[in-house]
N, C-alpha and C positions, 0 to 999 in steps of 0.2 A: 415874799413875791420870788419865783425861781426864773433864775436867767436859762435853766435848760429846758429844753422839750418835756409835754407833762409824760406820761407814762400814765395818766388815767384810761380805766378800760375806755368812761365815753368816748373819748379824743382818738384812743385807739380802730375804737369799734367803727369811727364817721369815717377815717382815712381812708382803713382797706373796704368800710361799703365804698369809697368812691372807685378806689380800685377796682371792685371786683363789676362795680357797675360800668366804671369806662369798659372794661375789655370785653365785657359781656354783649354791648353797646353796639362795637366791631369786630362779632368772635366770626358771625356769618360772611364778612367784606361786603356789605350792602352800601358800606359809606360811611364818610370821616364821620369821626366822636364829635359832635356838637358841644365845643366845653360849657360846663355845666358846677354849680356851687350847691352844696350840700351845706346844710349849716342850722345848728341847734342855737335856737334864738334863748334871749333870757328868760322868757316866760315858760322855757324847758321844751320845745316844740320844735320838729325836723324837718324846713323846707329843702326845697328843691327849685332851684331855677336854671333854665338852659338858656345860652346866648345868641343868636343868632348873626349872625354879622355878613357883608358880602364875601369877607375873605377873615382863615378861622384866627387869624395873627387877631385882628380888629375883635373879635370872642373874644378873646382871652383877656384882652385887654378890658372887657367893658366888666367881664364879669372882677375883674379886679377891682374896678370902681365901683364897682357894687357895694364888694366890700367893703370896701374904704368907707364908702357914704353910709352902709349900717352898723358898722363895727361896734358903736355903742348898744347896740341891741343885739350882737352874735356874743355866746357863747365860746363856740366852735366853730371853724367852716375847714372845710374841704373844695379846695377846686379842681379841678382834672380836666385834660387837653391832651392831647394824640399828638406826639411828638418826635423826637430823637433822643439817642441815648449811647455813647461810643463808652466801650468795656474794652481794656485790651485792643484796641486800635478800630475795633470794629463797630461799626453806627448798627444800631438797630432799631428798627419801630419800636415807640413805645409808649403805653399811657403812663401821662405824670400827675402826681397830685402831689399839691402842696397844701397842708395842711396848717393850722395855728389852735390855740384855745390860749382863752381869758388869761391874763396875770402870768404869761409867760413872754419873756420877752424874745425866744426863737420857737420857731414852728418847726415840722419836715418836709424835705421835698422827697417823694419817696417815686420810683417807677417800676412798674413792669414789662419788661422787652416782650414782644412775642415776633412771632413771622408766619408767612404765607404758606401753606404745606398744602398739599392736593391734587394731582395730575388733570381728574373732569372739576371733580366743584370744590373749587378753593377755600380754606376757610384758616382764620387766624389760631393762631396755637400759641399758647405761655410758653417764655423759655425762661428757666428758671425760677429762681423765687423774688418778690419785690427787693431792689435796692435801694437803701439809703443814701442816695445823691449828694446833698447838704442838710445844712438846718439855716434856713433863711430867719431874718428878722419877721417877726409875725405880722400884718397887713391888720390885724385885732389889738396890737401891744400898743394902751397905753401910758405911758411914763407916771407914775404918779410923787408926789412930793412928800416923804419920809417925816 
């Protein structure tokens, strides 16, 4: 069992799928991103769940509660929401994704910055590459007795 975030291809694929899907969902500026979870189950299947509440903060909390409740059935999770990230003193709109994998105490929190551009038809555009923000404790980590 490792304390370092997973470097597995499946983990990275799921995390970047969530980042890409999150950005694609808001690219046309038609509305806010509905927080969602993409997960790989113990049976090897991928699932996606969206969490709609009156406030977006409540939706993100419900998504975390879902992951916590289902953690015994999840191999990998990626939770995506729309928020902000400050880099070099500038506050950016960003898609944030927290991902974790069974057996790893820590996951990754990544973001993709974006900005609105366009004179007549506004559209969101990615700014730079995804950024690693931190390595939070994985929601699905279960400490086992050695």
